[in-house]
N, C-alpha and C positions, 0 to 999 in steps of 0.2 A: 073817660065816655065808656059807656056800658054797649054790649052788643045788642041790647034791648031797642036801640033806637032805629035800628035797620033790620028787623027780624025777617021780613019777607026776602030781602034781598040775600041775607046770610043762608036761609034754608033753600033758596034757588041754587045759590052756588055750591051747597053741600050737596043737593039732588044732582046737580049738573056733573059735579065731580064723582059722584057714586056711579052715575050712568057712565061715565067715561071709562072707570076702573071695571065696571062688569062687561061692558062692549069690549074692553081690550082682552080681559080674560077669556070671554066667549069666541073672540077672534083667534087667540092663541091656541087654545084647546080644540076648537073645530078642525076647521079646514085650512087654516093658515099654513099648515106645513104641507099640502097637498101640492103646493107650488114648487116645494124645495124637491132636489134630485133624488131619485129613487136609489136604493143601494146597488151596487153592482158586483159582479162575479169575476174571479181571476179566471182567464180562458186559457192560459198555459202555465205550467211550471216554469220556474227560474225566469219570469218575467214581470212586468209592471203593467201589463194590459189587462184592463177590466172593462166589462160591458154589461148593460141592460139586456136582457134576453138573448145571450150569445147564441150563435148558430151551433159552435162546437165548444167542447171543454175539453182541455187535455190534462188530465191529472197525474201525468206521469212525465218526466223530465226527458225520457227517451222516446215518448210517441208510442210506447207500447200500449196503451190504452188510451182510447179517444170516445168521449161521449158525443155523438151525434144524433142521427136519426136514420130512418129506413133506407136501404139502399138494395138495388137489384143484384147485388153480387156479393161474393165472398172471397177474399185473398188479399192481394195487395193491390194498391190504387191503381186502377187501369189507365190513368193518365199521369205518368210520372212528371210532367211538366206544371202540373196542378195539384201538389201536395195536399191531401185530404179532401179533395173536392167532390169525391164520390161518397163521402161517408153520411150524406144526409144533413138535416138540420133538426135541432131539439126543437119539440112542440110546447111552447110555454104556454099554460093555461090560465095562468095568473102571476102578478108582480105587483106586489105592494110594499111598503116601507118596512113590513115586519117579516115577509116572506114571499118566496117564489116557488111556483110549482109546475111542473110539466112532466112530459114523458119524452122517452127517446131510447137510443140503442148505444149500450155499451159495448164498445169494439175492443175486443182484446186479442193482441199478438201472441200465437202460440210459442213464438220463439225458436221455431225449427225451420230451417236449421240454425238460424240465429235472429236476433231482433231485425236486423235490416232486411232479412229474406223471409221472414215468417209469413205467416197467413193470419188475417183478421178474423173474427168470428163473432158474429151478433148475438147479444144478449138483451132482451127487452127490459127496461128499467123505468120506475117511476122517480122523478127527481123532486127533491125538496131543498130549498135554500133558507136558511134561517140565521138567526143570532146577528143581526146586523149591528156593526159596530162602526160609527163615523160613516164612512160612504160605501162600505163593502159587507158583503154577506160572509161570514166567517165560518160557516157550517154547510157541508153539502152532505145530503144523505141520499143514497141511492138504494131503492128496494128492487130486487130482482123479481121477475114473474114466478119463480118458485118459491118467493117468501123469504129468502137470504137478503141481507141488506149489508151494506159498507158504509162507513160514514168518513169523511175528510174535514180536517181542520185547516184554517187558513194560517199560513204561518209566514212571518217577515223574516226573511234572511238576514242573519247577522254579517258583518263585514267578514271577509274571509271566507265565506261559504257562497260567494255568488251575490248576484244582484237580484233584487225583487221579491218575489213571493212564491211559496209552493202551497201545494194540497198535500197536508200530512197526514 
């Protein structure tokens, strides 16, 4: 038996199948991924804590640098019962599947007389997170108000060097 006996039915099935394929492709390429989780950022070195739009990021294992927001003071944390509570919050202006951008303050400890008792000084920065791999952004670029910039790359710690991730 040849297909010519049912030409209309075969044509309709072919059109229907083509529509399903085109619809599925359009769905997957347009907004289907919009419902999937957005990439996250590592919030502190030697940790496994990641977040979307974190208030603070600590890219140093010893806490000598903290990225936060504006604060009305310079020095040590005025409330020792709430570590880092007075370092403000990063102001995230966008967060997408490909990058995140915001502004904040890079708080750096001068280490005098030592890291534990040093003084934090503020430096305004623009923040861009990019290079999403899996669930995490793997690059963090900080651009200071004077034009200098510094970049960090997410690194997973191998066994024997601690647990978690660091900004390297």
